[in-house]
N, C-alpha and C positions, 0 to 999 in steps of 0.2 A: 506168228503178223499176219495181220487179215488185212485183205491186199487193197489196195490204193482202189482201185478199178471196185472192186466187189463194192466201197464208199460212194461212188463218184455217182453206181450205178443208185444206190439210192438213194442222195440228193438230182440225182433224174426224178422221182415221186412224187419231190417236193414245187412249191407256188411259190420264191422265190419273193413273191412282195407279199407274201404272207407269213415270212423271216421271222420267226425271235427269239433268241435270244437267252439260251436257258444256261445252269449254271452250276454244279455241287456249292448246298451251304454253308461254307466254311474260309476261312481263309482271304480272297482279298473276288469276296462274291456282292459286299457292297458296292466297289467298284467298278467294275462289269455289271453289275445292272442300273449306276448313272449313270455307263460312259450310255449304253446300250437308251436306255430315254432320252438322256439329250439326243440322244442321235436320231430318237421316232421312235423303237424299238420295244412291244411289249416285252416283257423282261418272266424271264420262270425258275423262280426258285426250287432245286433238288433238295430237301429237307428232312432231321433223322427227329421223326420225332424228339419231344419231349427235348429237342433244342432250335425249334422253330420256330417260334413268340420276334424275333427279332425279325426274318425274312416278313411273317405270318401275319404277326400284329404291329410289331412300330415301326415295320415302313415298309406297310404297305400303302400300293397305289393307291389313291383314287384319285376322280375327278369331278370338275365342271362343267356343269349341262354343254356348252360348246365345247367339248371336249377338251378343253386344257387340261394340263394335269397341274390339279390343287397341293399336291405330299404326294410323298416316297417314292417311291424305285422297283417295289417290288408288284408285280400284277398278279405273279397265279404262284404258288405253292402251288408242292408234290410233296405228300410226308407220308415214310418210307420209315421202315419199323426201323431200317441202320442203311446209313447210304451208301454200300455194296448192292440193298435192294434193287436200284440205277439199273445193274446187273440181268435184272426177269427179262427179256423176250418180250413179257407182257408193254411190261416198261418202258423199254427202246422203243416199241412199235407205238402207240401213244403216241412220245420226244417225235417219233419219225409224222407220224398225222396229220401232230400236231405242227411242222413244218420247225420243228426247236435247231439251231446248228448249235453246238455244246463247244461251251469254251474248260478246257482244263487246268481247273489251278492243284496246288499239291495236295490240296485233303485226297481231290476226289482219287490219283493214286496210292496215295496212302491205307483206302479204306478198302476200297474192291485189288488192290492188288497191281504189277507192275502185267502182268502175265496177265488176267484180262481182258489188261485195260490192248490186248493189241492185239490181245483173239474171237475177244470176246462183247468185247462193247461196239456197235453198231452205226451207233448212230455221228453224219455228220458233226467232226471236231476242227474246230478253226484251231493252228496250228499243224505241229510238229509231231505227229504221236512218234514217231521213230525218236524219235530222240529225251523223250520223255524218259528209258532206260536209265541216261547216261546223269540220271540222282541216284540210282542207284547203287551206291558206294561199296566200292567191294567188288563191284563185276568186272567182268573182262575188258570193259568200252565204257567201261566210267569216264562223266566228263575226268577224271583223272589224267585219266588215253587220251581226250581231244586236246587238252592242252599243252599234253606233251609232241603231238603231233602238229599242233599249232607252233610252238617253240612260241608259248607262256610264260607271263612267272605265273609261281605259282609255292612255295612255303617245301622249304625239303621235308621231303620223306624220309622220319624213322624207322630201317625196318626193325629194329627188339628193343628191349625196352635199354636192356645194357648200353645200347648206342646215345641214353640219350648226358652221359656224365661225358661223354665226348661233344655235343649239339649245343647242347643246353637246357633252356628254360622249354618246354614240350606241352603240347597240345594233343590232346590223344581223345581224337573222338567215337562216342561208342554212348546206343539208343541207353536210353531210359527203363530201366527194366521195370517199374511200378506204371510209369507217365509215357503208351509207347509210342505216341509222334511224338516224342519231348527228346530230349538232351539227355547225355549223362558226362557231360565232356569234364576234364577234368587239367588241369593242369600240373610238372612234375619240374621238373630242374637238378636230379640226377638221379640215377638206379634208385637210390635209399628211398628217396622218397615214393619212386614211385608204386615199391611198393607199401609202401608204406598207407597214401589217396588209396588204391586201389582198395587197401582191404578190410580200409577205411570208411568207404562205399558200400562198397562188398554187405558189412557189416549190419548198414543205415539202408538196404534191400534197392540203391540204385542202380549199382548195375549189378548185373552175372559174371558169377565167377567164371565162367567163361568169352569170356569181355573182348579180350585180346581176337581171337579168331575168325571176327568183324569189325576190328577198331581202326582208326587210324592214327598213326602219326605222324605229328607232322614240326617242322622247328615255331616254335611263337611267334609271330610279326606283334616287336613293340610299336605298336602307330593308332592314329584313327583309321574309324570298316565305316568304308564307302559300299555300300548296296551298287551299286551304282543300272537306271530301270533303263537300257533301248528294248528298239521297234523297228523289225526288217520288214522291209515292205514290198513284198512280190512284186504290185502293183506299178510301182511310181514311174513317174515317163519323168519329172521337171527336175528335183532335185536331188540330192543323196537319196537312197533306197535306209541305207542307216541312219538313225534317229537316235539321240539321247533324246529323253521325257523328263527323268529327272533323277537321282537321288535320294537313298529315305534311312534313315541307321538304326537298330531299332534297342531296345530295350532290355533288359533279360531276370528274369525274378529270380535265383536273386543276388545275381553277380551284382544289378546296380547296389543294393540295400549294400552291401561290401565298402563299393565301393567309396561309399560315401562317412563314412565308420573312420576313424584317426584309424593309422598305422599297427599304432599301441592294439588296438582294438580286434585290429582284425588278426592281428601275429594271435593272440589270446584266444579267439575262436579258432585257429584253424590248429591252432594246441590245443583247444577241447574238442578235438574232430569232427567239428565246424566246420563243411567247406562251405566256397560254392556252386548254385547254378547254374546249368548255363537256358532256360523255358524261358523262349521270347514270348511278349507279351503286351509287348506296343510297340509303331516306328515314330518318326522323326524328320523330320526334312528335311533336307541338306545340301547346300554345292559349291563346286571346288572351285579354287581359286583358277583362273582364266590361262593360267600356264599351264597344270594340267588339263586343259581338255585335249588336248594332244593327244596324248600321252595318251588318256581314254582310252578313243575314238579308234588308235590303232589300234590296242584289245580289242574290242570290241569284232570292229574289218576283219583282223586275223583267228579269230570265234570264227564267226560266217565264212568267212570261208570254210575252216576245217572244218565241217559240217555239211555245205554240198559239197567237200569230197567224201567225204565218210557214210554221209547219213541222207543220202539223195529228202531228196531234194530239193533239205537245208533247213536250217531256221526260217517259221513264218508269221510275223511279228513281237510278241515281244516276248526278250530274256531280260534275263540281270547276271551279270559280273561281281559277288560278293568278293570286294576285293582290305584292304590293310593296304597301311603309306607308310612309310618307314622314315628315319629318319633324313634320308639324300631324296628323300619325297618319290623313290621306287614303288614302282604297284603290286601287288601279290596278290593274286585269284584264289582267294582260299574255295571260293562253295560256283555254284553255276545251275538257274535255276531257268531252264531250255522253257519256258514260258512267264503266263501275268505274277511277277515277284508278288512274294506275301509284304509285302512294305505300303502297297501301290493302294495299302484306305486314304496313309494319310493325307494323298491330292486330291485325292474326288473329291471334284461340284467345286473343284477354288487351279486345281491340274497342278501340274510340276511349274515349274519356276520355270524350265526350258522348252517342251511342250507348247507351253505358253506364249514363249517369245516366237516360236518357229513355223507354231497358227496362226498368230495370231487372236488366238482368242484360250479358253481355260482346257487344255490342253490333258487331261485323266490319262493314263493306262488304254483303264476304261475304257476312254473316250475314243483314245485312237484306236483302237481292240476292233470299235461298231464304228466307228466312222470309216473304216479298210473294209469288211464288210457290205456297208453301204455301198461305197466304191464300188465293187467286186458284183454286187446284186447287178446297180445298173450299170456294171461297161460286161455283164453279161459272163462273168472271167471268176464265181465263186471253186471252179475248179483250181486254181490256182493258188487257194488259201484256206482248203481239206482235204484234211489226210484221216 
């Protein structure tokens, strides 16, 4: 891991008054750029050639003669052959000369690789660099390890396929063979069904033959999904440092199409070997009944304390606890994002319901991030939110 002292030394060369917000142009980049624009920052989107139009054309920022913004959220684009070109020392040097404070998202880690993010990326990053590895399922200290240390509820792990007969309905989490950044997830209620489905998915090229080597199997929780979008501020001195900004849930292809079919047709498709896939393709906004909010905050507080204890300095800024709620209204955390969540674009410009109520203005995750950066600059405390 690159030392924080080295990163802060790079930060010393910045002109904080000219700071820009930079982000890999994927995942939640529009929310990041929109929020930064709302807080008066220039924005830079790091694009991959062939995927730049959204940022370089359709959401490009234009100004009126008086300097006010006419439209758009992206000031500049850096177009690279591949996203991982951001690791090129010359690209990084230019980013630092441009006073870019970088916001990590999942696409950044997925395209560049966690080792390079930890060891080779020298641009000052807003958030918790050392926690990004916890998303790598199967690593020694992944987010399941943190959840266990924090005594947080998570679906029961299924150790081997034969155990499915005792556990019941199980979800098998595995990477998609063809779509490298997507899921090849499937469910099984018995060992026999596990064998049948996995053979079909291998045959269809959805999962690898050796998928079990990196798979996570766990009890399937029947209930609605709530992605709890939190923010932890090291800078806050008046109110709570922990904030619930909003909640989102996702659309998954082709699962959602299956769910809209009559049950008989779902069974017929499955009998024909046509199984639903869990590829995330969109998000929507949600709220919780108020009696569940205390439980949600309790989960987040425990997570924050665990990250402080085991991943010094702990979580900084946005994070997302992805949960299911069972029939007895108990939360089960099945995934953790220690950075800006993938569903926050649904709140850009209009804000999150809870964030708006808390801050008395439109408050998306992207804007809350930019507001924290602005506060850090004004108070001379950038070093507290940079890793």
